[in-house]
N, C-alpha and C positions, 0 to 999 in steps of 0.2 A: 487593074489597072493595064497599061498599055503594051504593046507587046516593046517599047524603046522604053521604058520606065521600067521593062520585068529586065531587060536586058546592061543597062547601067546601075541597076543595083546589084546584078551578079558580080558584074564586073566594080564596082566599087564596094560592096562585100567581101572579094575577095583580097584586093589589096589594104581594107581595113582588118580582115583576119590573119595579112600577113605580116602587117607592121601591129597588130597587137601581138603575135608570138613572135617574134623578133626581139621588140623590148627587152622579155627574163635573159633571151639568148645576149645578148649585147652584154649585159652584166653580169650574167654569170655563165659564165664556157662551162660546157661536160664534153668531155672528151669521150667517149664512152671503148674505151680499148678490150676486146679481146670477145668472143659470142657470146658467154651468157651477160657481161655486162651489155650488147648489145640487145641479146634478147629483155633483159632488164628494164631496160630504157622503152621498148617499146609496150611490152606492155603498160610503164605505168602512166606510160602517155595513153593508152587505151581507159586504164581507169580512170583519168584526170579527167579526161573525155567523159565518162559513164559521171562521175562524181557532177560535171561543170553543170551538166543536161539538170541532173536530180536538184540539183541547190539553185535550180534557174525555175524549175517548176516549183517549187515550195517558196520560194519568192514572188509567183505568178499567182499563184492560191492563195498568197498572205494579202498582196497588192493589187486586186484585179486593175483597176486602173494605169498600173504599170507592167502588167501585164499586156492588155490591150494597146499600150503606146509603143512596146516593143518589139510588139507583133504586127500592127497595120501601118505605123508610118515610116517614110524610106529613114528617116536620122533614128527611129528606134532599132530601126533591125540593121545600122550601119553599126552603133555601140553595142548592139547586143553581141554582133562577132567580131567587136574592138575588145569587147571584155573578154569570151570567151575564148581567144586565143590567145591574152594574155595570161587570164586563169591557169588554163592546158598549159602552157610553156613551162609559167613562174611554179607552177606544184612538179610539175614531173623536171624539169632540172634542179631545183631545191632537195628533190628526193635525193636527183644521182650526185650531189654532194652529203651528203651520208660515208662517213668513213668505215664501212661495215666491209667484211671479204664479199665476192662477188655472187657467192652460193647464198648466201644469205639475203643480199640484197636483191635476187633472182626470188627467191620463198617469200621474200615481203609482198614482195611487188606482186607476186600471184595472189596471196592472200587478198589484198588490198584491192585488185583487178576482180575477183568474187565477191565482195565484197562491193562495189561497187556495179556489177552484174545484176546483185541483190537488190540494191534499190530499184535500178532502174526495173527492175521484175515488179515491184512493190510497189511501184510509181506506175505502172501501165495497171496492174492489176487494181488498184484503188481509181482510176481515170474510168476503166471501163466497168464497175458495177458502180459509178458515180451516173457515168451516160446510161446505166439499165433502171438506176431509181426514179 
């Protein structure tokens, strides 16, 4: 890919990611009040990112043609960035709407973050074992 295409892909990709992330925020307005809720929101967004990467990896293994399209074409990369921003924002904002005490929000988000980290670790471990075979 030429340098001008890469620059264009970065700019359009960032716009697609921002639009995808802003759609759920427009419909699910969440304010995090207090430091515990802010921490919980930060952790749940990272967990949502990890879960999204894990899900995309699983889908890519089951549908190699879709993975090829999503990683090697201009439109595929843009669509993947839009959908990932949308899913991360939707999951994070929906979670913050749960009527739970702030300490429980933080505890559950930490557990979900650990599970998501384990999923990423498992994905990377399987990827390394597939490459060595």
